[in-house]
N, CA, C, O and CB atoms as a CASP TS submission, in Angstrom:
PFRMAT TS
TARGET T0000
AUTHOR 0000-0000-0000
METHOD Language model
MODEL 1
PARENT N/A
ATOM      1  N   UNK     1      16.432   6.939   6.051  1.00  0.00           N
ATOM      2  CA  UNK     1      16.387   6.783   4.894  1.00  0.00           C
ATOM      3  C   UNK     1      15.103   7.747   4.066  1.00  0.00           C
ATOM      4  O   UNK     1      14.030   8.139   4.524  1.00  0.00           O
ATOM      5  CB  UNK     1      16.330   5.330   4.826  1.00  0.00           C
ATOM      6  N   UNK     2      15.756   7.952   2.556  1.00  0.00           N
ATOM      7  CA  UNK     2      14.645   8.933   1.979  1.00  0.00           C
ATOM      8  C   UNK     2      13.663   7.596   0.903  1.00  0.00           C
ATOM      9  O   UNK     2      14.091   6.610   0.304  1.00  0.00           O
ATOM     10  CB  UNK     2      15.610  10.580   0.806  1.00  0.00           C
ATOM     11  N   UNK     3      12.931   7.882   0.975  1.00  0.00           N
ATOM     12  CA  UNK     3      11.699   7.156  -0.217  1.00  0.00           C
ATOM     13  C   UNK     3      11.021   7.873  -1.337  1.00  0.00           C
ATOM     14  O   UNK     3       9.823   8.156  -1.302  1.00  0.00           O
ATOM     15  CB  UNK     3      10.395   6.690   0.512  1.00  0.00           C
ATOM     16  N   UNK     4      11.766   8.141  -2.270  1.00  0.00           N
ATOM     17  CA  UNK     4      10.817   8.553  -3.431  1.00  0.00           C
ATOM     18  C   UNK     4       9.695   7.790  -4.144  1.00  0.00           C
ATOM     19  O   UNK     4       9.711   6.580  -4.370  1.00  0.00           O
ATOM     20  CB  UNK     4      11.574   8.835  -4.397  1.00  0.00           C
ATOM     21  N   UNK     5       8.511   8.830  -4.538  1.00  0.00           N
ATOM     22  CA  UNK     5       7.555   8.299  -4.493  1.00  0.00           C
ATOM     23  C   UNK     5       7.425   9.248  -6.235  1.00  0.00           C
ATOM     24  O   UNK     5       7.839  10.405  -6.317  1.00  0.00           O
ATOM     25  CB  UNK     5       6.568   8.458  -2.956  1.00  0.00           C
ATOM     26  N   UNK     6       6.935   8.672  -7.203  1.00  0.00           N
ATOM     27  CA  UNK     6       7.157   9.601  -8.241  1.00  0.00           C
ATOM     28  C   UNK     6       5.724   9.216  -9.233  1.00  0.00           C
ATOM     29  O   UNK     6       5.432   8.165  -9.804  1.00  0.00           O
ATOM     30  CB  UNK     6       8.828   9.342  -9.022  1.00  0.00           C
ATOM     31  N   UNK     7       5.165  10.232  -9.176  1.00  0.00           N
ATOM     32  CA  UNK     7       3.800  10.705  -9.649  1.00  0.00           C
ATOM     33  C   UNK     7       3.790  10.703 -10.946  1.00  0.00           C
ATOM     34  O   UNK     7       4.645  11.425 -11.460  1.00  0.00           O
ATOM     35  CB  UNK     7       3.388  12.003  -9.221  1.00  0.00           C
ATOM     36  N   UNK     8       2.876   9.938 -11.881  1.00  0.00           N
ATOM     37  CA  UNK     8       2.206   9.845 -12.951  1.00  0.00           C
ATOM     38  C   UNK     8       1.802  10.844 -13.847  1.00  0.00           C
ATOM     39  O   UNK     8       1.905  10.872 -15.073  1.00  0.00           O
ATOM     40  CB  UNK     8       1.373   9.350 -12.663  1.00  0.00           C
ATOM     41  N   UNK     9       1.173  11.927 -12.811  1.00  0.00           N
ATOM     42  CA  UNK     9       0.379  12.917 -13.638  1.00  0.00           C
ATOM     43  C   UNK     9      -0.946  12.261 -14.594  1.00  0.00           C
ATOM     44  O   UNK     9      -1.566  12.830 -15.493  1.00  0.00           O
ATOM     45  CB  UNK     9       1.513  13.639 -14.659  1.00  0.00           C
ATOM     46  N   UNK    10      -1.087  11.188 -14.178  1.00  0.00           N
ATOM     47  CA  UNK    10      -2.313  10.536 -14.810  1.00  0.00           C
ATOM     48  C   UNK    10      -3.330  10.195 -13.818  1.00  0.00           C
ATOM     49  O   UNK    10      -3.465   9.030 -13.443  1.00  0.00           O
ATOM     50  CB  UNK    10      -1.958   9.268 -15.563  1.00  0.00           C
ATOM     51  N   UNK    11      -4.051  11.148 -13.376  1.00  0.00           N
ATOM     52  CA  UNK    11      -5.283  10.895 -12.458  1.00  0.00           C
ATOM     53  C   UNK    11      -5.604   9.186 -12.412  1.00  0.00           C
ATOM     54  O   UNK    11      -5.311   8.322 -11.585  1.00  0.00           O
ATOM     55  CB  UNK    11      -6.716  11.814 -13.141  1.00  0.00           C
ATOM     56  N   UNK    12      -6.521   9.139 -14.015  1.00  0.00           N
ATOM     57  CA  UNK    12      -7.104   7.608 -13.604  1.00  0.00           C
ATOM     58  C   UNK    12      -5.966   6.547 -13.425  1.00  0.00           C
ATOM     59  O   UNK    12      -6.255   5.390 -13.119  1.00  0.00           O
ATOM     60  CB  UNK    12      -8.144   6.978 -14.844  1.00  0.00           C
ATOM     61  N   UNK    13      -4.491   7.001 -13.642  1.00  0.00           N
ATOM     62  CA  UNK    13      -4.125   5.397 -13.530  1.00  0.00           C
ATOM     63  C   UNK    13      -3.467   5.282 -11.537  1.00  0.00           C
ATOM     64  O   UNK    13      -3.120   4.375 -10.781  1.00  0.00           O
ATOM     65  CB  UNK    13      -2.416   4.929 -15.133  1.00  0.00           C
ATOM     66  N   UNK    14      -3.621   6.861 -11.455  1.00  0.00           N
ATOM     67  CA  UNK    14      -3.443   7.163  -9.824  1.00  0.00           C
ATOM     68  C   UNK    14      -4.400   5.966  -8.926  1.00  0.00           C
ATOM     69  O   UNK    14      -4.011   5.102  -8.140  1.00  0.00           O
ATOM     70  CB  UNK    14      -4.120   8.986  -9.427  1.00  0.00           C
ATOM     71  N   UNK    15      -5.780   6.302  -9.391  1.00  0.00           N
ATOM     72  CA  UNK    15      -6.794   5.899  -8.925  1.00  0.00           C
ATOM     73  C   UNK    15      -6.935   4.142  -8.759  1.00  0.00           C
ATOM     74  O   UNK    15      -7.060   3.437  -7.758  1.00  0.00           O
ATOM     75  CB  UNK    15      -7.732   6.560  -9.755  1.00  0.00           C
ATOM     76  N   UNK    16      -6.857   3.835 -10.149  1.00  0.00           N
ATOM     77  CA  UNK    16      -6.712   2.463 -10.315  1.00  0.00           C
ATOM     78  C   UNK    16      -5.702   2.085  -9.393  1.00  0.00           C
ATOM     79  O   UNK    16      -6.192   1.532  -8.409  1.00  0.00           O
ATOM     80  CB  UNK    16      -6.402   2.063 -11.682  1.00  0.00           C
ATOM     81  N   UNK    17      -4.769   2.162  -9.369  1.00  0.00           N
ATOM     82  CA  UNK    17      -3.829   1.826  -8.768  1.00  0.00           C
ATOM     83  C   UNK    17      -4.265   1.586  -7.413  1.00  0.00           C
ATOM     84  O   UNK    17      -4.363   0.463  -6.918  1.00  0.00           O
ATOM     85  CB  UNK    17      -2.878   2.661  -8.942  1.00  0.00           C
ATOM     86  N   UNK    18      -4.585   2.922  -6.694  1.00  0.00           N
ATOM     87  CA  UNK    18      -4.782   3.123  -5.121  1.00  0.00           C
ATOM     88  C   UNK    18      -5.806   1.802  -4.779  1.00  0.00           C
ATOM     89  O   UNK    18      -5.804   1.066  -3.792  1.00  0.00           O
ATOM     90  CB  UNK    18      -5.592   4.852  -4.684  1.00  0.00           C
ATOM     91  N   UNK    19      -6.788   1.791  -6.130  1.00  0.00           N
ATOM     92  CA  UNK    19      -8.060   0.932  -5.938  1.00  0.00           C
ATOM     93  C   UNK    19      -7.300  -0.300  -5.518  1.00  0.00           C
ATOM     94  O   UNK    19      -7.456  -0.787  -4.399  1.00  0.00           O
ATOM     95  CB  UNK    19      -9.123   0.715  -7.350  1.00  0.00           C
ATOM     96  N   UNK    20      -6.380  -0.863  -6.521  1.00  0.00           N
ATOM     97  CA  UNK    20      -6.349  -2.381  -6.870  1.00  0.00           C
ATOM     98  C   UNK    20      -5.601  -2.593  -5.238  1.00  0.00           C
ATOM     99  O   UNK    20      -5.888  -3.473  -4.426  1.00  0.00           O
ATOM    100  CB  UNK    20      -5.249  -2.946  -8.607  1.00  0.00           C
ATOM    101  N   UNK    21      -4.537  -1.451  -5.074  1.00  0.00           N
ATOM    102  CA  UNK    21      -4.087  -2.244  -3.339  1.00  0.00           C
ATOM    103  C   UNK    21      -4.808  -1.947  -2.346  1.00  0.00           C
ATOM    104  O   UNK    21      -4.676  -2.729  -1.405  1.00  0.00           O
ATOM    105  CB  UNK    21      -2.684  -1.865  -2.635  1.00  0.00           C
ATOM    106  N   UNK    22      -5.654  -0.962  -2.164  1.00  0.00           N
ATOM    107  CA  UNK    22      -6.856  -1.304  -1.159  1.00  0.00           C
ATOM    108  C   UNK    22      -7.424  -2.753  -1.590  1.00  0.00           C
ATOM    109  O   UNK    22      -7.073  -3.860  -1.183  1.00  0.00           O
ATOM    110  CB  UNK    22      -8.166  -0.079  -1.256  1.00  0.00           C
ATOM    111  N   UNK    23      -8.067  -2.526  -2.210  1.00  0.00           N
ATOM    112  CA  UNK    23      -8.760  -3.653  -2.510  1.00  0.00           C
ATOM    113  C   UNK    23      -8.297  -4.925  -1.753  1.00  0.00           C
ATOM    114  O   UNK    23      -8.837  -5.525  -0.823  1.00  0.00           O
ATOM    115  CB  UNK    23      -8.684  -3.830  -3.909  1.00  0.00           C
ATOM    116  N   UNK    24      -7.084  -5.173  -2.451  1.00  0.00           N
ATOM    117  CA  UNK    24      -6.282  -6.390  -1.894  1.00  0.00           C
ATOM    118  C   UNK    24      -6.537  -6.685  -0.532  1.00  0.00           C
ATOM    119  O   UNK    24      -6.928  -7.704   0.038  1.00  0.00           O
ATOM    120  CB  UNK    24      -4.818  -6.203  -1.994  1.00  0.00           C
ATOM    121  N   UNK    25      -6.085  -5.049   0.022  1.00  0.00           N
ATOM    122  CA  UNK    25      -5.933  -5.167   1.641  1.00  0.00           C
ATOM    123  C   UNK    25      -7.133  -5.226   2.561  1.00  0.00           C
ATOM    124  O   UNK    25      -7.175  -5.234   3.791  1.00  0.00           O
ATOM    125  CB  UNK    25      -5.191  -3.988   2.152  1.00  0.00           C
ATOM    126  N   UNK    26      -8.191  -5.269   1.570  1.00  0.00           N
ATOM    127  CA  UNK    26      -9.751  -5.070   2.642  1.00  0.00           C
ATOM    128  C   UNK    26     -10.060  -6.681   2.507  1.00  0.00           C
ATOM    129  O   UNK    26     -10.822  -7.133   3.361  1.00  0.00           O
ATOM    130  CB  UNK    26     -11.461  -3.771   1.823  1.00  0.00           C
ATOM    131  N   UNK    27      -9.568  -7.553   1.563  1.00  0.00           N
ATOM    132  CA  UNK    27      -9.601  -8.877   1.388  1.00  0.00           C
ATOM    133  C   UNK    27      -9.805  -9.692   2.866  1.00  0.00           C
ATOM    134  O   UNK    27      -8.974  -9.586   3.768  1.00  0.00           O
ATOM    135  CB  UNK    27      -8.286  -9.237   0.631  1.00  0.00           C
ATOM    136  N   UNK    28     -10.884 -10.422   2.968  1.00  0.00           N
ATOM    137  CA  UNK    28     -10.313 -10.695   4.048  1.00  0.00           C
ATOM    138  C   UNK    28     -10.279 -12.509   3.978  1.00  0.00           C
ATOM    139  O   UNK    28     -11.297 -13.180   3.806  1.00  0.00           O
ATOM    140  CB  UNK    28     -11.160  -9.913   5.297  1.00  0.00           C
ATOM    141  N   UNK    29      -9.229 -12.947   4.109  1.00  0.00           N
ATOM    142  CA  UNK    29      -8.933 -14.446   4.131  1.00  0.00           C
ATOM    143  C   UNK    29      -8.387 -14.913   5.376  1.00  0.00           C
ATOM    144  O   UNK    29      -7.768 -14.035   5.977  1.00  0.00           O
ATOM    145  CB  UNK    29      -7.978 -14.837   3.074  1.00  0.00           C
ATOM    146  N   UNK    30      -8.438 -16.201   6.027  1.00  0.00           N
ATOM    147  CA  UNK    30      -8.400 -16.690   6.777  1.00  0.00           C
ATOM    148  C   UNK    30      -8.473 -15.775   8.407  1.00  0.00           C
ATOM    149  O   UNK    30      -7.683 -15.406   9.276  1.00  0.00           O
ATOM    150  CB  UNK    30      -7.474 -17.395   6.322  1.00  0.00           C
ATOM    151  N   UNK    31      -9.542 -15.736   8.202  1.00  0.00           N
ATOM    152  CA  UNK    31     -10.264 -15.433   9.357  1.00  0.00           C
ATOM    153  C   UNK    31      -9.845 -15.364  10.653  1.00  0.00           C
ATOM    154  O   UNK    31      -9.836 -14.345  11.344  1.00  0.00           O
ATOM    155  CB  UNK    31     -11.084 -16.125   9.415  1.00  0.00           C
ATOM    156  N   UNK    32      -9.409 -16.737  11.059  1.00  0.00           N
ATOM    157  CA  UNK    32      -9.063 -17.380  11.965  1.00  0.00           C
ATOM    158  C   UNK    32      -7.491 -16.661  12.865  1.00  0.00           C
ATOM    159  O   UNK    32      -6.972 -16.709  13.980  1.00  0.00           O
ATOM    160  CB  UNK    32      -8.999 -18.781  11.259  1.00  0.00           C
ATOM    161  N   UNK    33      -7.221 -15.956  11.354  1.00  0.00           N
ATOM    162  CA  UNK    33      -5.517 -15.775  11.551  1.00  0.00           C
ATOM    163  C   UNK    33      -5.548 -14.766  12.128  1.00  0.00           C
ATOM    164  O   UNK    33      -4.822 -14.612  13.111  1.00  0.00           O
ATOM    165  CB  UNK    33      -4.478 -15.640  10.347  1.00  0.00           C
ATOM    166  N   UNK    34      -6.377 -13.799  11.703  1.00  0.00           N
ATOM    167  CA  UNK    34      -7.320 -12.045  11.776  1.00  0.00           C
ATOM    168  C   UNK    34      -6.678 -11.345  13.107  1.00  0.00           C
ATOM    169  O   UNK    34      -6.246 -12.156  13.926  1.00  0.00           O
ATOM    170  CB  UNK    34      -9.533 -12.184  12.136  1.00  0.00           C
ATOM    171  N   UNK    35      -6.623 -10.738  13.257  1.00  0.00           N
ATOM    172  CA  UNK    35      -5.809 -10.144  14.837  1.00  0.00           C
ATOM    173  C   UNK    35      -5.980  -8.760  14.613  1.00  0.00           C
ATOM    174  O   UNK    35      -6.218  -8.276  13.507  1.00  0.00           O
ATOM    175  CB  UNK    35      -3.901 -10.504  15.140  1.00  0.00           C
ATOM    176  N   UNK    36      -5.847  -8.055  15.778  1.00  0.00           N
ATOM    177  CA  UNK    36      -5.627  -6.523  15.871  1.00  0.00           C
ATOM    178  C   UNK    36      -4.363  -6.588  15.130  1.00  0.00           C
ATOM    179  O   UNK    36      -4.546  -6.376  13.931  1.00  0.00           O
ATOM    180  CB  UNK    36      -5.528  -5.781  17.461  1.00  0.00           C
ATOM    181  N   UNK    37      -3.193  -6.801  15.432  1.00  0.00           N
ATOM    182  CA  UNK    37      -1.900  -6.623  15.018  1.00  0.00           C
ATOM    183  C   UNK    37      -2.253  -6.647  13.381  1.00  0.00           C
ATOM    184  O   UNK    37      -2.243  -5.551  12.820  1.00  0.00           O
ATOM    185  CB  UNK    37      -0.799  -7.828  15.648  1.00  0.00           C
ATOM    186  N   UNK    38      -2.428  -7.313  12.932  1.00  0.00           N
ATOM    187  CA  UNK    38      -3.291  -7.578  11.124  1.00  0.00           C
ATOM    188  C   UNK    38      -3.792  -6.296  10.700  1.00  0.00           C
ATOM    189  O   UNK    38      -3.518  -5.529   9.777  1.00  0.00           O
ATOM    190  CB  UNK    38      -4.927  -8.737  11.050  1.00  0.00           C
ATOM    191  N   UNK    39      -4.756  -6.297  11.826  1.00  0.00           N
ATOM    192  CA  UNK    39      -5.790  -4.834  10.967  1.00  0.00           C
ATOM    193  C   UNK    39      -5.279  -3.692  11.277  1.00  0.00           C
ATOM    194  O   UNK    39      -5.777  -2.782  10.615  1.00  0.00           O
ATOM    195  CB  UNK    39      -7.489  -4.551  11.436  1.00  0.00           C
ATOM    196  N   UNK    40      -4.167  -3.232  12.310  1.00  0.00           N
ATOM    197  CA  UNK    40      -3.258  -2.232  12.576  1.00  0.00           C
ATOM    198  C   UNK    40      -2.106  -1.679  11.270  1.00  0.00           C
ATOM    199  O   UNK    40      -1.806  -0.604  10.751  1.00  0.00           O
ATOM    200  CB  UNK    40      -2.517  -2.834  13.810  1.00  0.00           C
ATOM    201  N   UNK    41      -1.711  -3.109  11.135  1.00  0.00           N
ATOM    202  CA  UNK    41      -0.705  -3.263  10.005  1.00  0.00           C
ATOM    203  C   UNK    41      -1.470  -2.748   8.425  1.00  0.00           C
ATOM    204  O   UNK    41      -0.980  -1.803   7.807  1.00  0.00           O
ATOM    205  CB  UNK    41      -0.201  -5.060   9.983  1.00  0.00           C
ATOM    206  N   UNK    42      -2.864  -3.595   7.830  1.00  0.00           N
ATOM    207  CA  UNK    42      -3.325  -3.319   6.967  1.00  0.00           C
ATOM    208  C   UNK    42      -3.911  -1.653   7.212  1.00  0.00           C
ATOM    209  O   UNK    42      -3.421  -1.072   6.243  1.00  0.00           O
ATOM    210  CB  UNK    42      -4.147  -4.423   6.697  1.00  0.00           C
ATOM    211  N   UNK    43      -4.532  -0.841   7.839  1.00  0.00           N
ATOM    212  CA  UNK    43      -4.423   0.150   8.205  1.00  0.00           C
ATOM    213  C   UNK    43      -3.744   1.454   7.916  1.00  0.00           C
ATOM    214  O   UNK    43      -4.175   2.523   7.483  1.00  0.00           O
ATOM    215  CB  UNK    43      -4.283  -0.155   8.880  1.00  0.00           C
ATOM    216  N   UNK    44      -2.385   0.993   8.334  1.00  0.00           N
ATOM    217  CA  UNK    44      -1.299   1.723   8.350  1.00  0.00           C
ATOM    218  C   UNK    44      -1.092   1.370   6.659  1.00  0.00           C
ATOM    219  O   UNK    44      -1.377   2.409   6.064  1.00  0.00           O
ATOM    220  CB  UNK    44      -0.077   1.255   9.585  1.00  0.00           C
ATOM    221  N   UNK    45      -0.774   0.486   5.849  1.00  0.00           N
ATOM    222  CA  UNK    45      -1.068   0.271   4.446  1.00  0.00           C
ATOM    223  C   UNK    45      -1.972   1.111   3.717  1.00  0.00           C
ATOM    224  O   UNK    45      -1.642   1.402   2.567  1.00  0.00           O
ATOM    225  CB  UNK    45      -1.525  -0.921   4.300  1.00  0.00           C
ATOM    226  N   UNK    46      -3.223   1.625   4.246  1.00  0.00           N
ATOM    227  CA  UNK    46      -4.299   1.884   3.703  1.00  0.00           C
ATOM    228  C   UNK    46      -3.847   3.151   3.547  1.00  0.00           C
ATOM    229  O   UNK    46      -3.615   3.633   2.438  1.00  0.00           O
ATOM    230  CB  UNK    46      -5.531   1.587   4.343  1.00  0.00           C
ATOM    231  N   UNK    47      -3.677   3.833   4.761  1.00  0.00           N
ATOM    232  CA  UNK    47      -3.207   4.939   4.998  1.00  0.00           C
ATOM    233  C   UNK    47      -2.011   5.679   4.478  1.00  0.00           C
ATOM    234  O   UNK    47      -1.898   6.899   4.361  1.00  0.00           O
ATOM    235  CB  UNK    47      -3.150   4.859   5.980  1.00  0.00           C
ATOM    236  N   UNK    48      -0.808   4.400   4.074  1.00  0.00           N
ATOM    237  CA  UNK    48       0.225   5.447   3.410  1.00  0.00           C
ATOM    238  C   UNK    48       0.363   5.035   1.560  1.00  0.00           C
ATOM    239  O   UNK    48       1.306   5.223   0.791  1.00  0.00           O
ATOM    240  CB  UNK    48       2.025   5.206   4.365  1.00  0.00           C
ATOM    241  N   UNK    49      -1.320   4.280   1.267  1.00  0.00           N
ATOM    242  CA  UNK    49      -1.575   4.566  -0.006  1.00  0.00           C
ATOM    243  C   UNK    49      -2.364   5.830  -0.363  1.00  0.00           C
ATOM    244  O   UNK    49      -2.149   6.512  -1.364  1.00  0.00           O
ATOM    245  CB  UNK    49      -2.172   3.513  -0.479  1.00  0.00           C
ATOM    246  N   UNK    50      -3.458   6.109   0.720  1.00  0.00           N
ATOM    247  CA  UNK    50      -4.038   7.374   0.491  1.00  0.00           C
ATOM    248  C   UNK    50      -3.519   8.286   0.204  1.00  0.00           C
ATOM    249  O   UNK    50      -3.859   8.972  -0.759  1.00  0.00           O
ATOM    250  CB  UNK    50      -4.558   7.765   1.207  1.00  0.00           C
ATOM    251  N   UNK    51      -1.962   8.694   1.427  1.00  0.00           N
ATOM    252  CA  UNK    51      -1.512   9.994   1.538  1.00  0.00           C
ATOM    253  C   UNK    51      -0.572   9.717  -0.233  1.00  0.00           C
ATOM    254  O   UNK    51      -0.209  10.676  -0.915  1.00  0.00           O
ATOM    255  CB  UNK    51      -0.440  10.357   3.343  1.00  0.00           C
ATOM    256  N   UNK    52      -0.372   8.377  -0.613  1.00  0.00           N
ATOM    257  CA  UNK    52       0.557   8.539  -1.914  1.00  0.00           C
ATOM    258  C   UNK    52      -0.451   9.315  -3.090  1.00  0.00           C
ATOM    259  O   UNK    52      -0.241   9.841  -4.183  1.00  0.00           O
ATOM    260  CB  UNK    52       1.153   6.812  -2.533  1.00  0.00           C
ATOM    261  N   UNK    53      -1.088   9.190  -2.636  1.00  0.00           N
ATOM    262  CA  UNK    53      -2.807   9.229  -3.814  1.00  0.00           C
ATOM    263  C   UNK    53      -3.157  11.042  -3.855  1.00  0.00           C
ATOM    264  O   UNK    53      -3.473  11.719  -4.833  1.00  0.00           O
ATOM    265  CB  UNK    53      -4.837   8.070  -2.653  1.00  0.00           C
ATOM    266  N   UNK    54      -2.999  11.392  -2.685  1.00  0.00           N
ATOM    267  CA  UNK    54      -3.119  13.051  -2.360  1.00  0.00           C
ATOM    268  C   UNK    54      -2.231  13.229  -2.794  1.00  0.00           C
ATOM    269  O   UNK    54      -2.276  14.177  -3.578  1.00  0.00           O
ATOM    270  CB  UNK    54      -3.214  13.761  -1.069  1.00  0.00           C
ATOM    271  N   UNK    55      -0.995  12.615  -2.672  1.00  0.00           N
ATOM    272  CA  UNK    55       0.240  13.700  -3.408  1.00  0.00           C
ATOM    273  C   UNK    55       0.153  13.636  -4.843  1.00  0.00           C
ATOM    274  O   UNK    55       0.200  14.636  -5.560  1.00  0.00           O
ATOM    275  CB  UNK    55       1.924  13.280  -3.059  1.00  0.00           C
ATOM    276  N   UNK    56       0.043  12.622  -5.199  1.00  0.00           N
ATOM    277  CA  UNK    56      -0.258  12.533  -6.773  1.00  0.00           C
ATOM    278  C   UNK    56      -0.956  13.438  -7.243  1.00  0.00           C
ATOM    279  O   UNK    56      -0.656  14.044  -8.271  1.00  0.00           O
ATOM    280  CB  UNK    56      -0.905  11.436  -7.219  1.00  0.00           C
ATOM    281  N   UNK    57      -2.172  13.694  -6.427  1.00  0.00           N
ATOM    282  CA  UNK    57      -3.661  14.708  -6.881  1.00  0.00           C
ATOM    283  C   UNK    57      -2.860  15.970  -6.680  1.00  0.00           C
ATOM    284  O   UNK    57      -3.283  16.741  -7.542  1.00  0.00           O
ATOM    285  CB  UNK    57      -5.393  14.639  -5.679  1.00  0.00           C
ATOM    286  N   UNK    58      -1.778  16.664  -5.876  1.00  0.00           N
ATOM    287  CA  UNK    58      -1.242  17.507  -5.343  1.00  0.00           C
ATOM    288  C   UNK    58      -0.068  18.230  -6.609  1.00  0.00           C
ATOM    289  O   UNK    58       0.155  19.383  -6.975  1.00  0.00           O
ATOM    290  CB  UNK    58      -0.727  16.835  -4.005  1.00  0.00           C
ATOM    291  N   UNK    59       0.502  16.841  -7.005  1.00  0.00           N
ATOM    292  CA  UNK    59       1.513  16.708  -7.772  1.00  0.00           C
ATOM    293  C   UNK    59       0.650  17.154  -9.274  1.00  0.00           C
ATOM    294  O   UNK    59       1.157  18.102  -9.873  1.00  0.00           O
ATOM    295  CB  UNK    59       2.240  15.121  -7.592  1.00  0.00           C
ATOM    296  N   UNK    60      -0.550  16.557  -9.876  1.00  0.00           N
ATOM    297  CA  UNK    60      -1.455  16.764 -10.674  1.00  0.00           C
ATOM    298  C   UNK    60      -1.791  18.609 -11.190  1.00  0.00           C
ATOM    299  O   UNK    60      -1.612  19.240 -12.232  1.00  0.00           O
ATOM    300  CB  UNK    60      -2.583  16.001  -9.915  1.00  0.00           C
ATOM    301  N   UNK    61      -2.382  18.962  -9.740  1.00  0.00           N
ATOM    302  CA  UNK    61      -2.839  20.126  -9.836  1.00  0.00           C
ATOM    303  C   UNK    61      -1.494  21.236 -10.250  1.00  0.00           C
ATOM    304  O   UNK    61      -1.624  22.048 -11.166  1.00  0.00           O
ATOM    305  CB  UNK    61      -3.606  20.373  -8.459  1.00  0.00           C
ATOM    306  N   UNK    62      -0.161  21.121  -9.397  1.00  0.00           N
ATOM    307  CA  UNK    62       0.506  21.664  -9.357  1.00  0.00           C
ATOM    308  C   UNK    62       1.111  22.001 -10.565  1.00  0.00           C
ATOM    309  O   UNK    62       1.414  23.157 -10.858  1.00  0.00           O
ATOM    310  CB  UNK    62       0.947  21.306  -8.620  1.00  0.00           C
ATOM    311  N   UNK    63       1.326  20.883 -11.385  1.00  0.00           N
ATOM    312  CA  UNK    63       1.382  20.803 -13.217  1.00  0.00           C
ATOM    313  C   UNK    63       0.068  21.488 -13.874  1.00  0.00           C
ATOM    314  O   UNK    63       0.243  21.891 -15.024  1.00  0.00           O
ATOM    315  CB  UNK    63       1.362  18.963 -13.864  1.00  0.00           C
ATOM    316  N   UNK    64      -0.959  21.642 -13.433  1.00  0.00           N
ATOM    317  CA  UNK    64      -2.093  21.929 -14.561  1.00  0.00           C
ATOM    318  C   UNK    64      -1.615  23.403 -14.220  1.00  0.00           C
ATOM    319  O   UNK    64      -1.159  24.101 -15.126  1.00  0.00           O
ATOM    320  CB  UNK    64      -4.022  21.384 -14.333  1.00  0.00           C
ATOM    321  N   UNK    65      -1.705  23.836 -13.053  1.00  0.00           N
ATOM    322  CA  UNK    65      -1.617  24.888 -12.548  1.00  0.00           C
ATOM    323  C   UNK    65      -0.259  26.028 -13.703  1.00  0.00           C
ATOM    324  O   UNK    65      -0.398  26.891 -14.570  1.00  0.00           O
ATOM    325  CB  UNK    65      -1.257  24.410 -10.863  1.00  0.00           C
ATOM    326  N   UNK    66       0.534  25.579 -13.256  1.00  0.00           N
ATOM    327  CA  UNK    66       2.117  25.741 -13.848  1.00  0.00           C
ATOM    328  C   UNK    66       1.447  25.837 -15.132  1.00  0.00           C
ATOM    329  O   UNK    66       0.814  26.889 -15.214  1.00  0.00           O
ATOM    330  CB  UNK    66       3.467  24.365 -13.642  1.00  0.00           C
ATOM    331  N   UNK    67       1.354  24.969 -16.348  1.00  0.00           N
ATOM    332  CA  UNK    67       0.691  24.932 -17.177  1.00  0.00           C
ATOM    333  C   UNK    67      -0.469  26.124 -17.553  1.00  0.00           C
ATOM    334  O   UNK    67      -0.251  26.927 -18.461  1.00  0.00           O
ATOM    335  CB  UNK    67       0.358  23.849 -16.959  1.00  0.00           C
ATOM    336  N   UNK    68      -1.137  26.138 -17.129  1.00  0.00           N
ATOM    337  CA  UNK    68      -2.019  27.494 -17.151  1.00  0.00           C
ATOM    338  C   UNK    68      -1.567  28.692 -16.912  1.00  0.00           C
ATOM    339  O   UNK    68      -2.168  29.639 -17.418  1.00  0.00           O
ATOM    340  CB  UNK    68      -2.968  27.500 -16.320  1.00  0.00           C
ATOM    341  N   UNK    69      -0.571  28.893 -16.204  1.00  0.00           N
ATOM    342  CA  UNK    69       0.252  29.979 -16.030  1.00  0.00           C
ATOM    343  C   UNK    69       1.040  30.372 -17.256  1.00  0.00           C
ATOM    344  O   UNK    69       1.188  31.489 -17.752  1.00  0.00           O
ATOM    345  CB  UNK    69       1.109  29.716 -14.959  1.00  0.00           C
ATOM    346  N   UNK    70       1.496  29.234 -17.618  1.00  0.00           N
ATOM    347  CA  UNK    70       2.519  29.884 -18.830  1.00  0.00           C
ATOM    348  C   UNK    70       1.526  29.671 -19.858  1.00  0.00           C
ATOM    349  O   UNK    70       2.305  29.748 -20.807  1.00  0.00           O
ATOM    350  CB  UNK    70       4.176  29.054 -19.213  1.00  0.00           C
ATOM    351  N   UNK    71       0.421  29.465 -20.388  1.00  0.00           N
ATOM    352  CA  UNK    71      -0.485  29.937 -21.292  1.00  0.00           C
ATOM    353  C   UNK    71      -0.932  31.392 -21.122  1.00  0.00           C
ATOM    354  O   UNK    71      -1.005  32.204 -22.044  1.00  0.00           O
ATOM    355  CB  UNK    71      -1.570  29.092 -21.253  1.00  0.00           C
ATOM    356  N   UNK    72      -1.321  31.707 -19.404  1.00  0.00           N
ATOM    357  CA  UNK    72      -1.660  32.913 -19.642  1.00  0.00           C
ATOM    358  C   UNK    72      -0.583  33.946 -19.559  1.00  0.00           C
ATOM    359  O   UNK    72      -0.959  35.077 -19.864  1.00  0.00           O
ATOM    360  CB  UNK    72      -2.637  33.173 -18.860  1.00  0.00           C
ATOM    361  N   UNK    73       0.455  33.839 -19.276  1.00  0.00           N
ATOM    362  CA  UNK    73       1.976  34.335 -19.464  1.00  0.00           C
ATOM    363  C   UNK    73       2.184  34.551 -21.439  1.00  0.00           C
ATOM    364  O   UNK    73       2.511  35.621 -21.953  1.00  0.00           O
ATOM    365  CB  UNK    73       3.274  32.772 -18.635  1.00  0.00           C
ATOM    366  N   UNK    74       1.931  33.414 -22.130  1.00  0.00           N
ATOM    367  CA  UNK    74       2.228  33.357 -23.459  1.00  0.00           C
ATOM    368  C   UNK    74       0.822  34.239 -24.106  1.00  0.00           C
ATOM    369  O   UNK    74       1.218  34.895 -25.070  1.00  0.00           O
ATOM    370  CB  UNK    74       2.452  31.649 -23.970  1.00  0.00           C
ATOM    371  N   UNK    75      -0.536  34.428 -23.891  1.00  0.00           N
ATOM    372  CA  UNK    75      -1.491  34.906 -24.077  1.00  0.00           C
ATOM    373  C   UNK    75      -1.595  36.568 -24.077  1.00  0.00           C
ATOM    374  O   UNK    75      -2.378  37.223 -24.765  1.00  0.00           O
ATOM    375  CB  UNK    75      -2.156  34.266 -23.287  1.00  0.00           C
ATOM    376  N   UNK    76      -0.433  37.188 -22.964  1.00  0.00           N
ATOM    377  CA  UNK    76      -0.540  38.472 -22.299  1.00  0.00           C
ATOM    378  C   UNK    76       0.209  39.462 -23.583  1.00  0.00           C
ATOM    379  O   UNK    76       0.331  40.678 -23.434  1.00  0.00           O
ATOM    380  CB  UNK    76       0.338  38.454 -20.605  1.00  0.00           C
TER
END
């Protein structure tokens, strides 16, 4: 199954979304029910969010490089 993730090309929006998601995952409620399995699941969700953020940063970088190359081509 293919999961498409679309970038906003807005770094502040991407960082805000990442921060919100990870902050929720780091909340420790119901400590008595917290175990290794739950920790592993949350770790996986945090890792997935970090990879999405990294992908959005790469998309933003490529977009900016593409625009700067277009500008350089037009300037010459």
